[in-house]
C-alpha positions, 0 to 999 in steps of 0.5 A: 552702881557703887562708888569708891566709898562703898555707898550706893550712887543714884544713876545719872545724877552726877557726882555726889557732894556732901556736907554743908561747906562742900555743898555751899562751894559746889552750888556757888561755883559748879553745875549742880543738877539736883540738891537733896535736903533731909526731911525736916531741914527747916529746923537747921539754920545752915540748911535753910541758908543753903536752900535759899542759896540753891533757890537763888541759883534756880536749882532743883531741890528735893526733900528726901528721907533721911535713909536716902541720904544715908545710902549716899554716904555717912555724915552728910549733914542733911544735904547732898548735891549732885554735881555735873561738872568738875575742874579739868587739868590742862598742861597748857594752861600752866604759865612758863613764867609763873611758879607752879605747884603739883601734887602726885599721890601714889597709893593713897586709898583713904578718902579722908586723906585725899580730901584733906590734901585736896583742901590744902592744895586749894588753899596753897595754890596747887594746880592739880592732884594726880593719882593712879587709876587703881589702888587710889582714892577717888572723888567720893562723897566722903572725900568731897566733905573733908575737902570742904569745897576744894574739889570744885577748884583743884583738878584730880587727875587719874592715870599713869603717874610715870607718864605724868612725871615725864610730862612734868619734867618736859615742862620744866617741873622738878620732882621731889619725892618725900621719903623719911629715908632721905637724908636731905631736909626740905628746908635745905632746898632752894626750890625751883619755880616748877615743883612737883611733890610726890608722896606715897601711902603711909604703909609702903611709901612711894612705889620703887618705879615712881621713886626712881623717876623723882629727881630728888628724894627728900625728907621732912625733919622729925624726932622719931625715925621709926614713924611717919607723918600722915600723908595729908600732913606731909603734903601740907608741910611740903606745899607750905614750904614751897608756897613760902618760897614761891611767894618770896620769889614772886614778891622780892623785897616784901 
């Protein structure tokens, strides 16, 4: 069995999470079946701390050869956790009276970009990240490491982006597609309480059908018209602006 990062995945062990920070958060908040530690882990202060945390949670801990961890993913930092739960998205859990932010990624295939977007989404309060079922990065070990725990908090929703956009609009969201071709800046917007940011791949941008489904196209100001921001950077800028405006709306006078 192969996962989207191209590394092998042990059968029936759950979702592989790698890296010190990502595994720590998974142990803290998610259901973990097994934790693998590299041989010689006692020479690492960070790995000893994680072993103690896993032990306190009564998790199954196995010492494995470095080569076995390398088969899961690169740059694992000596630890892999196999997680059997993940956050689920529920439209009905979104509260009508509160400000909400969602991210839609159209054609983002780099797991590092997905992980970076997930991390920003977690820190800036986005309730979910939506991706298409094909030609899109998924919850690979590499994405989990870059996300540094965000994957345990922010649901990644796979499916039809067009259908999800329709659902979002029916629930009062305004959908903004980020495009360097747009003439209106995100800083000219007075954002509504319910915001969807739609971002495409760096190579081809948002697909035309998804672009047409957006309520409005907006741009992030930049000096070089023939260049573009990395998708994770663009997502961070857009989420930060909506977070800023929503904080003001929720806390007037502060």
